[in-house]
mmJSON file of the N, C-alpha and C atoms, coordinates in Angstrom:
{"data_MODEL":{"atom_site":{
"group_PDB":["ATOM","ATOM","ATOM","ATOM","ATOM","ATOM","ATOM","ATOM","ATOM","ATOM","ATOM","ATOM","ATOM","ATOM","ATOM","ATOM","ATOM","ATOM","ATOM","ATOM","ATOM","ATOM","ATOM","ATOM","ATOM","ATOM","ATOM","ATOM","ATOM","ATOM","ATOM","ATOM","ATOM","ATOM","ATOM","ATOM","ATOM","ATOM","ATOM","ATOM","ATOM","ATOM","ATOM","ATOM","ATOM","ATOM","ATOM","ATOM","ATOM","ATOM","ATOM","ATOM","ATOM","ATOM","ATOM","ATOM","ATOM","ATOM","ATOM","ATOM","ATOM","ATOM","ATOM","ATOM","ATOM","ATOM","ATOM","ATOM","ATOM","ATOM","ATOM","ATOM","ATOM","ATOM","ATOM","ATOM","ATOM","ATOM","ATOM","ATOM","ATOM","ATOM","ATOM","ATOM","ATOM","ATOM","ATOM","ATOM","ATOM","ATOM","ATOM","ATOM","ATOM","ATOM","ATOM","ATOM","ATOM","ATOM","ATOM","ATOM","ATOM","ATOM","ATOM","ATOM","ATOM","ATOM","ATOM","ATOM","ATOM","ATOM","ATOM","ATOM","ATOM","ATOM","ATOM","ATOM","ATOM","ATOM","ATOM","ATOM","ATOM","ATOM","ATOM","ATOM","ATOM","ATOM","ATOM","ATOM","ATOM","ATOM","ATOM","ATOM","ATOM","ATOM","ATOM","ATOM","ATOM","ATOM","ATOM","ATOM","ATOM","ATOM","ATOM","ATOM","ATOM","ATOM","ATOM","ATOM","ATOM","ATOM","ATOM","ATOM","ATOM","ATOM","ATOM","ATOM","ATOM","ATOM","ATOM","ATOM","ATOM","ATOM","ATOM","ATOM","ATOM","ATOM","ATOM","ATOM","ATOM","ATOM","ATOM","ATOM","ATOM","ATOM","ATOM","ATOM","ATOM","ATOM","ATOM","ATOM","ATOM","ATOM","ATOM","ATOM","ATOM","ATOM","ATOM","ATOM","ATOM","ATOM","ATOM","ATOM","ATOM","ATOM","ATOM","ATOM","ATOM","ATOM","ATOM","ATOM","ATOM","ATOM","ATOM","ATOM","ATOM","ATOM","ATOM","ATOM","ATOM","ATOM","ATOM","ATOM","ATOM","ATOM","ATOM","ATOM","ATOM","ATOM","ATOM","ATOM","ATOM","ATOM"],
"id":[1,2,3,4,5,6,7,8,9,10,11,12,13,14,15,16,17,18,19,20,21,22,23,24,25,26,27,28,29,30,31,32,33,34,35,36,37,38,39,40,41,42,43,44,45,46,47,48,49,50,51,52,53,54,55,56,57,58,59,60,61,62,63,64,65,66,67,68,69,70,71,72,73,74,75,76,77,78,79,80,81,82,83,84,85,86,87,88,89,90,91,92,93,94,95,96,97,98,99,100,101,102,103,104,105,106,107,108,109,110,111,112,113,114,115,116,117,118,119,120,121,122,123,124,125,126,127,128,129,130,131,132,133,134,135,136,137,138,139,140,141,142,143,144,145,146,147,148,149,150,151,152,153,154,155,156,157,158,159,160,161,162,163,164,165,166,167,168,169,170,171,172,173,174,175,176,177,178,179,180,181,182,183,184,185,186,187,188,189,190,191,192,193,194,195,196,197,198,199,200,201,202,203,204,205,206,207,208,209,210,211,212,213,214,215,216,217,218,219,220,221,222],
"type_symbol":["N","C","C","N","C","C","N","C","C","N","C","C","N","C","C","N","C","C","N","C","C","N","C","C","N","C","C","N","C","C","N","C","C","N","C","C","N","C","C","N","C","C","N","C","C","N","C","C","N","C","C","N","C","C","N","C","C","N","C","C","N","C","C","N","C","C","N","C","C","N","C","C","N","C","C","N","C","C","N","C","C","N","C","C","N","C","C","N","C","C","N","C","C","N","C","C","N","C","C","N","C","C","N","C","C","N","C","C","N","C","C","N","C","C","N","C","C","N","C","C","N","C","C","N","C","C","N","C","C","N","C","C","N","C","C","N","C","C","N","C","C","N","C","C","N","C","C","N","C","C","N","C","C","N","C","C","N","C","C","N","C","C","N","C","C","N","C","C","N","C","C","N","C","C","N","C","C","N","C","C","N","C","C","N","C","C","N","C","C","N","C","C","N","C","C","N","C","C","N","C","C","N","C","C","N","C","C","N","C","C","N","C","C","N","C","C","N","C","C","N","C","C"],
"label_atom_id":["N","CA","C","N","CA","C","N","CA","C","N","CA","C","N","CA","C","N","CA","C","N","CA","C","N","CA","C","N","CA","C","N","CA","C","N","CA","C","N","CA","C","N","CA","C","N","CA","C","N","CA","C","N","CA","C","N","CA","C","N","CA","C","N","CA","C","N","CA","C","N","CA","C","N","CA","C","N","CA","C","N","CA","C","N","CA","C","N","CA","C","N","CA","C","N","CA","C","N","CA","C","N","CA","C","N","CA","C","N","CA","C","N","CA","C","N","CA","C","N","CA","C","N","CA","C","N","CA","C","N","CA","C","N","CA","C","N","CA","C","N","CA","C","N","CA","C","N","CA","C","N","CA","C","N","CA","C","N","CA","C","N","CA","C","N","CA","C","N","CA","C","N","CA","C","N","CA","C","N","CA","C","N","CA","C","N","CA","C","N","CA","C","N","CA","C","N","CA","C","N","CA","C","N","CA","C","N","CA","C","N","CA","C","N","CA","C","N","CA","C","N","CA","C","N","CA","C","N","CA","C","N","CA","C","N","CA","C","N","CA","C","N","CA","C","N","CA","C","N","CA","C","N","CA","C","N","CA","C"],
"label_alt_id":[null,null,null,null,null,null,null,null,null,null,null,null,null,null,null,null,null,null,null,null,null,null,null,null,null,null,null,null,null,null,null,null,null,null,null,null,null,null,null,null,null,null,null,null,null,null,null,null,null,null,null,null,null,null,null,null,null,null,null,null,null,null,null,null,null,null,null,null,null,null,null,null,null,null,null,null,null,null,null,null,null,null,null,null,null,null,null,null,null,null,null,null,null,null,null,null,null,null,null,null,null,null,null,null,null,null,null,null,null,null,null,null,null,null,null,null,null,null,null,null,null,null,null,null,null,null,null,null,null,null,null,null,null,null,null,null,null,null,null,null,null,null,null,null,null,null,null,null,null,null,null,null,null,null,null,null,null,null,null,null,null,null,null,null,null,null,null,null,null,null,null,null,null,null,null,null,null,null,null,null,null,null,null,null,null,null,null,null,null,null,null,null,null,null,null,null,null,null,null,null,null,null,null,null,null,null,null,null,null,null,null,null,null,null,null,null,null,null,null,null,null,null],
"label_comp_id":["LEU","LEU","LEU","PRO","PRO","PRO","ASP","ASP","ASP","PHE","PHE","PHE","LEU","LEU","LEU","ARG","ARG","ARG","ASP","ASP","ASP","VAL","VAL","VAL","SER","SER","SER","LYS","LYS","LYS","THR","THR","THR","LYS","LYS","LYS","PHE","PHE","PHE","GLU","GLU","GLU","GLY","GLY","GLY","GLU","GLU","GLU","ILE","ILE","ILE","ILE","ILE","ILE","THR","THR","THR","ASN","ASN","ASN","ILE","ILE","ILE","GLU","GLU","GLU","MET","MET","MET","GLU","GLU","GLU","THR","THR","THR","ALA","ALA","ALA","ALA","ALA","ALA","TYR","TYR","TYR","TYR","TYR","TYR","ALA","ALA","ALA","PHE","PHE","PHE","SER","SER","SER","ALA","ALA","ALA","SER","SER","SER","LEU","LEU","LEU","GLY","GLY","GLY","HIS","HIS","HIS","GLU","GLU","GLU","MET","MET","MET","ILE","ILE","ILE","SER","SER","SER","LEU","LEU","LEU","ASN","ASN","ASN","ALA","ALA","ALA","ILE","ILE","ILE","LEU","LEU","LEU","ALA","ALA","ALA","ASN","ASN","ASN","ARG","ARG","ARG","LEU","LEU","LEU","THR","THR","THR","HIS","HIS","HIS","GLU","GLU","GLU","PHE","PHE","PHE","SER","SER","SER","LYS","LYS","LYS","ASN","ASN","ASN","PRO","PRO","PRO","GLU","GLU","GLU","SER","SER","SER","GLN","GLN","GLN","ILE","ILE","ILE","LYS","LYS","LYS","GLN","GLN","GLN","LEU","LEU","LEU","ILE","ILE","ILE","GLU","GLU","GLU","LEU","LEU","LEU","THR","THR","THR","LEU","LEU","LEU","ASP","ASP","ASP","LEU","LEU","LEU","ILE","ILE","ILE","ALA","ALA","ALA"],
"label_asym_id":["A","A","A","A","A","A","A","A","A","A","A","A","A","A","A","A","A","A","A","A","A","A","A","A","A","A","A","A","A","A","A","A","A","A","A","A","A","A","A","A","A","A","A","A","A","A","A","A","A","A","A","A","A","A","A","A","A","A","A","A","A","A","A","A","A","A","A","A","A","A","A","A","A","A","A","A","A","A","A","A","A","A","A","A","A","A","A","A","A","A","A","A","A","A","A","A","A","A","A","A","A","A","A","A","A","A","A","A","A","A","A","A","A","A","A","A","A","A","A","A","A","A","A","A","A","A","A","A","A","A","A","A","A","A","A","A","A","A","A","A","A","A","A","A","A","A","A","A","A","A","A","A","A","A","A","A","A","A","A","A","A","A","A","A","A","A","A","A","A","A","A","A","A","A","A","A","A","A","A","A","A","A","A","A","A","A","A","A","A","A","A","A","A","A","A","A","A","A","A","A","A","A","A","A","A","A","A","A","A","A","A","A","A","A","A","A","A","A","A","A","A","A"],
"label_entity_id":["1","1","1","1","1","1","1","1","1","1","1","1","1","1","1","1","1","1","1","1","1","1","1","1","1","1","1","1","1","1","1","1","1","1","1","1","1","1","1","1","1","1","1","1","1","1","1","1","1","1","1","1","1","1","1","1","1","1","1","1","1","1","1","1","1","1","1","1","1","1","1","1","1","1","1","1","1","1","1","1","1","1","1","1","1","1","1","1","1","1","1","1","1","1","1","1","1","1","1","1","1","1","1","1","1","1","1","1","1","1","1","1","1","1","1","1","1","1","1","1","1","1","1","1","1","1","1","1","1","1","1","1","1","1","1","1","1","1","1","1","1","1","1","1","1","1","1","1","1","1","1","1","1","1","1","1","1","1","1","1","1","1","1","1","1","1","1","1","1","1","1","1","1","1","1","1","1","1","1","1","1","1","1","1","1","1","1","1","1","1","1","1","1","1","1","1","1","1","1","1","1","1","1","1","1","1","1","1","1","1","1","1","1","1","1","1","1","1","1","1","1","1"],
"label_seq_id":[1,1,1,2,2,2,3,3,3,4,4,4,5,5,5,6,6,6,7,7,7,8,8,8,9,9,9,10,10,10,11,11,11,12,12,12,13,13,13,14,14,14,15,15,15,16,16,16,17,17,17,18,18,18,19,19,19,20,20,20,21,21,21,22,22,22,23,23,23,24,24,24,25,25,25,26,26,26,27,27,27,28,28,28,29,29,29,30,30,30,31,31,31,32,32,32,33,33,33,34,34,34,35,35,35,36,36,36,37,37,37,38,38,38,39,39,39,40,40,40,41,41,41,42,42,42,43,43,43,44,44,44,45,45,45,46,46,46,47,47,47,48,48,48,49,49,49,50,50,50,51,51,51,52,52,52,53,53,53,54,54,54,55,55,55,56,56,56,57,57,57,58,58,58,59,59,59,60,60,60,61,61,61,62,62,62,63,63,63,64,64,64,65,65,65,66,66,66,67,67,67,68,68,68,69,69,69,70,70,70,71,71,71,72,72,72,73,73,73,74,74,74],
"pdbx_PDB_ins_code":[null,null,null,null,null,null,null,null,null,null,null,null,null,null,null,null,null,null,null,null,null,null,null,null,null,null,null,null,null,null,null,null,null,null,null,null,null,null,null,null,null,null,null,null,null,null,null,null,null,null,null,null,null,null,null,null,null,null,null,null,null,null,null,null,null,null,null,null,null,null,null,null,null,null,null,null,null,null,null,null,null,null,null,null,null,null,null,null,null,null,null,null,null,null,null,null,null,null,null,null,null,null,null,null,null,null,null,null,null,null,null,null,null,null,null,null,null,null,null,null,null,null,null,null,null,null,null,null,null,null,null,null,null,null,null,null,null,null,null,null,null,null,null,null,null,null,null,null,null,null,null,null,null,null,null,null,null,null,null,null,null,null,null,null,null,null,null,null,null,null,null,null,null,null,null,null,null,null,null,null,null,null,null,null,null,null,null,null,null,null,null,null,null,null,null,null,null,null,null,null,null,null,null,null,null,null,null,null,null,null,null,null,null,null,null,null,null,null,null,null,null,null],
"Cartn_x":[-112.266,-112.331,-113.433,-114.556,-115.599,-116.151,-116.088,-116.621,-115.52,-114.342,-113.176,-113.425,-113.903,-114.109,-115.159,-116.211,-117.237,-116.648,-115.846,-115.229,-114.238,-113.455,-112.491,-113.219,-114.37,-115.102,-115.615,-115.585,-115.991,-114.816,-113.63,-112.413,-112.171,-111.707,-111.379,-109.905,-109.321,-107.946,-107.965,-107.554,-107.563,-108.922,-109.997,-111.354,-111.943,-111.163,-111.639,-111.932,-113.007,-113.362,-112.483,-111.945,-111.156,-112.13,-112.003,-112.928,-112.255,-110.934,-110.242,-108.854,-108.299,-106.933,-106.162,-105.081,-104.276,-102.935,-102.857,-101.69,-100.441,-100.584,-99.405,-98.54,-99.162,-98.425,-97.471,-97.8,-96.935,-95.537,-95.456,-94.152,-93.353,-94.024,-93.332,-92.77,-93.564,-93.095,-91.911,-91.979,-90.873,-89.612,-89.75,-88.602,-87.977,-88.811,-88.26,-87.579,-88.153,-87.535,-86.19,-86.103,-84.838,-83.741,-84.134,-83.171,-82.973,-83.704,-83.581,-84.331,-85.309,-86.088,-87.428,-88.001,-89.367,-90.273,-91.503,-92.426,-93.83,-94.637,-96.053,-96.843,-98.012,-98.907,-100.237,-100.725,-102.021,-102.913,-104.16,-105.075,-106.368,-106.826,-108.157,-109.113,-110.104,-111.056,-112.105,-112.076,-112.941,-114.074,-114.009,-115.044,-115.234,-116.47,-116.8,-117.198,-116.293,-116.532,-117.619,-117.865,-118.925,-120.309,-120.483,-121.799,-121.91,-120.815,-120.759,-121.065,-120.627,-120.757,-119.43,-119.51,-118.307,-118.39,-117.243,-117.18,-117.769,-118.545,-119.106,-118.09,-117.043,-116.046,-114.66,-114.125,-112.84,-111.683,-111.703,-110.611,-110.518,-111.672,-111.7,-111.169,-111.526,-111.035,-109.522,-108.999,-107.555,-106.838,-107.364,-106.761,-106.782,-107.882,-107.993,-106.968,-106.77,-105.773,-104.369,-104.057,-102.737,-102.514,-103.505,-103.363,-103.224,-104.019,-103.928,-102.558,-102.072,-100.766,-99.658,-99.688,-98.659,-98.7,-99.908,-100.026,-99.422,-99.618,-99.124,-97.608,-97.002,-95.553,-94.754,-95.43,-94.727,-94.194],
"Cartn_y":[-166.406,-165.865,-164.819,-164.99,-163.964,-163.8,-164.838,-164.768,-164.788,-164.316,-164.391,-163.74,-162.494,-161.807,-162.51,-162.994,-163.72,-164.992,-165.7,-166.933,-166.654,-165.597,-165.228,-164.878,-164.232,-163.811,-164.994,-166.186,-167.388,-168.002,-167.441,-167.96,-167.261,-168.03,-167.452,-167.674,-166.721,-166.819,-166.49,-167.446,-167.282,-166.791,-167.34,-167.012,-165.758,-165.021,-163.781,-164.009,-163.405,-163.522,-162.584,-163.087,-162.262,-161.482,-160.169,-159.34,-158.607,-158.673,-157.946,-158.553,-158.342,-158.766,-157.51,-157.237,-156.045,-156.526,-156.768,-157.429,-156.56,-155.273,-154.424,-154.461,-154.597,-154.594,-155.775,-156.885,-158.063,-157.733,-156.903,-156.516,-155.714,-154.848,-154.083,-155.013,-156.001,-156.955,-157.758,-158.212,-158.987,-158.132,-156.893,-156.002,-155.705,-155.395,-155.087,-156.313,-157.494,-158.72,-158.971,-158.687,-158.916,-157.98,-156.849,-155.897,-156.076,-157.031,-157.268,-156.26,-155.587,-154.579,-155.151,-154.547,-154.851,-153.844,-154.241,-153.373,-153.573,-152.551,-152.666,-151.937,-152.432,-151.804,-151.537,-150.335,-149.969,-149.496,-149.91,-149.57,-148.991,-147.932,-147.409,-148.143,-148.801,-149.554,-148.577,-148.346,-147.341,-147.933,-149.235,-149.838,-151.3,-151.746,-153.161,-153.574,-154.209,-154.532,-155.58,-156.397,-157.399,-156.774,-155.802,-155.175,-153.86,-153.447,-152.181,-150.978,-151.072,-149.95,-149.209,-147.883,-147.063,-146.009,-145.64,-144.621,-143.316,-142.679,-141.376,-140.251,-140.543,-139.523,-140.167,-140.61,-141.315,-140.463,-139.177,-138.309,-138.297,-138.261,-138.254,-139.566,-140.681,-141.977,-142.077,-141.605,-141.649,-140.753,-139.558,-138.637,-139.241,-139.877,-140.503,-141.622,-142.425,-143.497,-142.926,-141.878,-141.246,-140.702,-139.985,-139.407,-140.495,-141.552,-142.654,-143.311,-143.528,-144.155,-143.29,-142.002,-141.104,-141.059,-141.077,-141.096,-142.371,-143.492,-144.77,-144.904,-144.309,-144.468,-143.323,-142.279,-141.114,-141.409],
"Cartn_z":[-189.084,-187.733,-187.555,-188.185,-188.075,-186.661,-185.847,-184.486,-183.435,-183.815,-182.935,-181.584,-181.563,-180.285,-179.439,-180.067,-179.322,-178.714,-179.5,-179.009,-177.884,-178.022,-176.98,-175.688,-175.791,-174.593,-173.781,-174.334,-173.605,-172.841,-173.022,-172.403,-171.069,-170.083,-168.779,-168.484,-167.762,-167.283,-165.804,-164.992,-163.535,-163.041,-163.629,-163.205,-163.818,-164.577,-165.191,-166.669,-167.153,-168.564,-169.38,-170.465,-171.381,-172.256,-172.257,-173.03,-174.176,-174.241,-175.3,-175.483,-176.646,-176.946,-177.331,-176.631,-176.892,-177.427,-178.716,-179.301,-179.348,-179.536,-179.67,-178.421,-177.261,-176.008,-175.904,-176.54,-176.495,-177.004,-178.021,-178.559,-177.534,-176.786,-175.747,-174.671,-174.264,-173.255,-173.771,-175.009,-175.589,-175.679,-176.121,-176.263,-174.902,-173.905,-172.581,-171.976,-172.173,-171.657,-172.318,-173.614,-174.32,-173.822,-173.254,-172.703,-171.198,-170.615,-169.183,-168.33,-168.906,-168.185,-167.739,-166.708,-166.32,-167.005,-167.256,-167.976,-167.451,-167.57,-167.241,-168.319,-168.578,-169.547,-168.853,-168.972,-168.4,-169.535,-169.504,-170.59,-170.044,-170.653,-170.369,-171.305,-170.745,-171.555,-172.075,-173.379,-173.992,-174.81,-175.095,-175.933,-175.574,-175.692,-175.599,-177.008,-177.698,-179.104,-179.295,-178.274,-178.397,-178.348,-177.45,-177.289,-178.051,-178.666,-179.412,-178.517,-177.257,-176.333,-176.292,-176.32,-176.332,-175.241,-174.711,-173.673,-174.186,-173.323,-173.683,-173.477,-172.689,-172.393,-172.329,-173.468,-173.449,-172.935,-173.24,-172.789,-171.269,-170.608,-169.153,-168.584,-169.199,-168.727,-168.88,-169.986,-170.217,-169.212,-169.005,-168.039,-166.637,-166.264,-164.948,-164.789,-165.829,-165.773,-165.608,-166.346,-166.245,-164.836,-164.301,-162.966,-161.898,-161.989,-161.032,-161.1,-162.311,-162.495,-161.907,-162.194,-161.66,-160.138,-159.559,-158.099,-157.516,-158.193,-157.682,-157.776,-158.799,-158.968,-158.374,-157.944,-157.385,-155.999],
"occupancy":[1.0,1.0,1.0,1.0,1.0,1.0,1.0,1.0,1.0,1.0,1.0,1.0,1.0,1.0,1.0,1.0,1.0,1.0,1.0,1.0,1.0,1.0,1.0,1.0,1.0,1.0,1.0,1.0,1.0,1.0,1.0,1.0,1.0,1.0,1.0,1.0,1.0,1.0,1.0,1.0,1.0,1.0,1.0,1.0,1.0,1.0,1.0,1.0,1.0,1.0,1.0,1.0,1.0,1.0,1.0,1.0,1.0,1.0,1.0,1.0,1.0,1.0,1.0,1.0,1.0,1.0,1.0,1.0,1.0,1.0,1.0,1.0,1.0,1.0,1.0,1.0,1.0,1.0,1.0,1.0,1.0,1.0,1.0,1.0,1.0,1.0,1.0,1.0,1.0,1.0,1.0,1.0,1.0,1.0,1.0,1.0,1.0,1.0,1.0,1.0,1.0,1.0,1.0,1.0,1.0,1.0,1.0,1.0,1.0,1.0,1.0,1.0,1.0,1.0,1.0,1.0,1.0,1.0,1.0,1.0,1.0,1.0,1.0,1.0,1.0,1.0,1.0,1.0,1.0,1.0,1.0,1.0,1.0,1.0,1.0,1.0,1.0,1.0,1.0,1.0,1.0,1.0,1.0,1.0,1.0,1.0,1.0,1.0,1.0,1.0,1.0,1.0,1.0,1.0,1.0,1.0,1.0,1.0,1.0,1.0,1.0,1.0,1.0,1.0,1.0,1.0,1.0,1.0,1.0,1.0,1.0,1.0,1.0,1.0,1.0,1.0,1.0,1.0,1.0,1.0,1.0,1.0,1.0,1.0,1.0,1.0,1.0,1.0,1.0,1.0,1.0,1.0,1.0,1.0,1.0,1.0,1.0,1.0,1.0,1.0,1.0,1.0,1.0,1.0,1.0,1.0,1.0,1.0,1.0,1.0,1.0,1.0,1.0,1.0,1.0,1.0,1.0,1.0,1.0,1.0,1.0,1.0],
"B_iso_or_equiv":[0.0,0.0,0.0,0.0,0.0,0.0,0.0,0.0,0.0,0.0,0.0,0.0,0.0,0.0,0.0,0.0,0.0,0.0,0.0,0.0,0.0,0.0,0.0,0.0,0.0,0.0,0.0,0.0,0.0,0.0,0.0,0.0,0.0,0.0,0.0,0.0,0.0,0.0,0.0,0.0,0.0,0.0,0.0,0.0,0.0,0.0,0.0,0.0,0.0,0.0,0.0,0.0,0.0,0.0,0.0,0.0,0.0,0.0,0.0,0.0,0.0,0.0,0.0,0.0,0.0,0.0,0.0,0.0,0.0,0.0,0.0,0.0,0.0,0.0,0.0,0.0,0.0,0.0,0.0,0.0,0.0,0.0,0.0,0.0,0.0,0.0,0.0,0.0,0.0,0.0,0.0,0.0,0.0,0.0,0.0,0.0,0.0,0.0,0.0,0.0,0.0,0.0,0.0,0.0,0.0,0.0,0.0,0.0,0.0,0.0,0.0,0.0,0.0,0.0,0.0,0.0,0.0,0.0,0.0,0.0,0.0,0.0,0.0,0.0,0.0,0.0,0.0,0.0,0.0,0.0,0.0,0.0,0.0,0.0,0.0,0.0,0.0,0.0,0.0,0.0,0.0,0.0,0.0,0.0,0.0,0.0,0.0,0.0,0.0,0.0,0.0,0.0,0.0,0.0,0.0,0.0,0.0,0.0,0.0,0.0,0.0,0.0,0.0,0.0,0.0,0.0,0.0,0.0,0.0,0.0,0.0,0.0,0.0,0.0,0.0,0.0,0.0,0.0,0.0,0.0,0.0,0.0,0.0,0.0,0.0,0.0,0.0,0.0,0.0,0.0,0.0,0.0,0.0,0.0,0.0,0.0,0.0,0.0,0.0,0.0,0.0,0.0,0.0,0.0,0.0,0.0,0.0,0.0,0.0,0.0,0.0,0.0,0.0,0.0,0.0,0.0,0.0,0.0,0.0,0.0,0.0,0.0],
"pdbx_formal_charge":[null,null,null,null,null,null,null,null,null,null,null,null,null,null,null,null,null,null,null,null,null,null,null,null,null,null,null,null,null,null,null,null,null,null,null,null,null,null,null,null,null,null,null,null,null,null,null,null,null,null,null,null,null,null,null,null,null,null,null,null,null,null,null,null,null,null,null,null,null,null,null,null,null,null,null,null,null,null,null,null,null,null,null,null,null,null,null,null,null,null,null,null,null,null,null,null,null,null,null,null,null,null,null,null,null,null,null,null,null,null,null,null,null,null,null,null,null,null,null,null,null,null,null,null,null,null,null,null,null,null,null,null,null,null,null,null,null,null,null,null,null,null,null,null,null,null,null,null,null,null,null,null,null,null,null,null,null,null,null,null,null,null,null,null,null,null,null,null,null,null,null,null,null,null,null,null,null,null,null,null,null,null,null,null,null,null,null,null,null,null,null,null,null,null,null,null,null,null,null,null,null,null,null,null,null,null,null,null,null,null,null,null,null,null,null,null,null,null,null,null,null,null],
"auth_seq_id":[1,1,1,2,2,2,3,3,3,4,4,4,5,5,5,6,6,6,7,7,7,8,8,8,9,9,9,10,10,10,11,11,11,12,12,12,13,13,13,14,14,14,15,15,15,16,16,16,17,17,17,18,18,18,19,19,19,20,20,20,21,21,21,22,22,22,23,23,23,24,24,24,25,25,25,26,26,26,27,27,27,28,28,28,29,29,29,30,30,30,31,31,31,32,32,32,33,33,33,34,34,34,35,35,35,36,36,36,37,37,37,38,38,38,39,39,39,40,40,40,41,41,41,42,42,42,43,43,43,44,44,44,45,45,45,46,46,46,47,47,47,48,48,48,49,49,49,50,50,50,51,51,51,52,52,52,53,53,53,54,54,54,55,55,55,56,56,56,57,57,57,58,58,58,59,59,59,60,60,60,61,61,61,62,62,62,63,63,63,64,64,64,65,65,65,66,66,66,67,67,67,68,68,68,69,69,69,70,70,70,71,71,71,72,72,72,73,73,73,74,74,74],
"auth_comp_id":["LEU","LEU","LEU","PRO","PRO","PRO","ASP","ASP","ASP","PHE","PHE","PHE","LEU","LEU","LEU","ARG","ARG","ARG","ASP","ASP","ASP","VAL","VAL","VAL","SER","SER","SER","LYS","LYS","LYS","THR","THR","THR","LYS","LYS","LYS","PHE","PHE","PHE","GLU","GLU","GLU","GLY","GLY","GLY","GLU","GLU","GLU","ILE","ILE","ILE","ILE","ILE","ILE","THR","THR","THR","ASN","ASN","ASN","ILE","ILE","ILE","GLU","GLU","GLU","MET","MET","MET","GLU","GLU","GLU","THR","THR","THR","ALA","ALA","ALA","ALA","ALA","ALA","TYR","TYR","TYR","TYR","TYR","TYR","ALA","ALA","ALA","PHE","PHE","PHE","SER","SER","SER","ALA","ALA","ALA","SER","SER","SER","LEU","LEU","LEU","GLY","GLY","GLY","HIS","HIS","HIS","GLU","GLU","GLU","MET","MET","MET","ILE","ILE","ILE","SER","SER","SER","LEU","LEU","LEU","ASN","ASN","ASN","ALA","ALA","ALA","ILE","ILE","ILE","LEU","LEU","LEU","ALA","ALA","ALA","ASN","ASN","ASN","ARG","ARG","ARG","LEU","LEU","LEU","THR","THR","THR","HIS","HIS","HIS","GLU","GLU","GLU","PHE","PHE","PHE","SER","SER","SER","LYS","LYS","LYS","ASN","ASN","ASN","PRO","PRO","PRO","GLU","GLU","GLU","SER","SER","SER","GLN","GLN","GLN","ILE","ILE","ILE","LYS","LYS","LYS","GLN","GLN","GLN","LEU","LEU","LEU","ILE","ILE","ILE","GLU","GLU","GLU","LEU","LEU","LEU","THR","THR","THR","LEU","LEU","LEU","ASP","ASP","ASP","LEU","LEU","LEU","ILE","ILE","ILE","ALA","ALA","ALA"],
"auth_asym_id":["A","A","A","A","A","A","A","A","A","A","A","A","A","A","A","A","A","A","A","A","A","A","A","A","A","A","A","A","A","A","A","A","A","A","A","A","A","A","A","A","A","A","A","A","A","A","A","A","A","A","A","A","A","A","A","A","A","A","A","A","A","A","A","A","A","A","A","A","A","A","A","A","A","A","A","A","A","A","A","A","A","A","A","A","A","A","A","A","A","A","A","A","A","A","A","A","A","A","A","A","A","A","A","A","A","A","A","A","A","A","A","A","A","A","A","A","A","A","A","A","A","A","A","A","A","A","A","A","A","A","A","A","A","A","A","A","A","A","A","A","A","A","A","A","A","A","A","A","A","A","A","A","A","A","A","A","A","A","A","A","A","A","A","A","A","A","A","A","A","A","A","A","A","A","A","A","A","A","A","A","A","A","A","A","A","A","A","A","A","A","A","A","A","A","A","A","A","A","A","A","A","A","A","A","A","A","A","A","A","A","A","A","A","A","A","A","A","A","A","A","A","A"],
"auth_atom_id":["N","CA","C","N","CA","C","N","CA","C","N","CA","C","N","CA","C","N","CA","C","N","CA","C","N","CA","C","N","CA","C","N","CA","C","N","CA","C","N","CA","C","N","CA","C","N","CA","C","N","CA","C","N","CA","C","N","CA","C","N","CA","C","N","CA","C","N","CA","C","N","CA","C","N","CA","C","N","CA","C","N","CA","C","N","CA","C","N","CA","C","N","CA","C","N","CA","C","N","CA","C","N","CA","C","N","CA","C","N","CA","C","N","CA","C","N","CA","C","N","CA","C","N","CA","C","N","CA","C","N","CA","C","N","CA","C","N","CA","C","N","CA","C","N","CA","C","N","CA","C","N","CA","C","N","CA","C","N","CA","C","N","CA","C","N","CA","C","N","CA","C","N","CA","C","N","CA","C","N","CA","C","N","CA","C","N","CA","C","N","CA","C","N","CA","C","N","CA","C","N","CA","C","N","CA","C","N","CA","C","N","CA","C","N","CA","C","N","CA","C","N","CA","C","N","CA","C","N","CA","C","N","CA","C","N","CA","C","N","CA","C","N","CA","C","N","CA","C","N","CA","C","N","CA","C","N","CA","C"],
"pdbx_PDB_model_num":[1,1,1,1,1,1,1,1,1,1,1,1,1,1,1,1,1,1,1,1,1,1,1,1,1,1,1,1,1,1,1,1,1,1,1,1,1,1,1,1,1,1,1,1,1,1,1,1,1,1,1,1,1,1,1,1,1,1,1,1,1,1,1,1,1,1,1,1,1,1,1,1,1,1,1,1,1,1,1,1,1,1,1,1,1,1,1,1,1,1,1,1,1,1,1,1,1,1,1,1,1,1,1,1,1,1,1,1,1,1,1,1,1,1,1,1,1,1,1,1,1,1,1,1,1,1,1,1,1,1,1,1,1,1,1,1,1,1,1,1,1,1,1,1,1,1,1,1,1,1,1,1,1,1,1,1,1,1,1,1,1,1,1,1,1,1,1,1,1,1,1,1,1,1,1,1,1,1,1,1,1,1,1,1,1,1,1,1,1,1,1,1,1,1,1,1,1,1,1,1,1,1,1,1,1,1,1,1,1,1,1,1,1,1,1,1,1,1,1,1,1,1]
}}}
């Protein structure tokens, strides 16, 4: 699987290109479903592993995501 991320980036879902795989979240969805709960996962995109580009200010992006989320659910 040396070219896994490159190969995944050629895949589309509902017209959108897949740029990352967030495997840990799948366990949260499975666990919440087994308990009959609804769940949502929000992610701050901090890196593009294909182009090796990384956020210059990850803390700010994470804080912005948290604040936006709290505003939406409040």
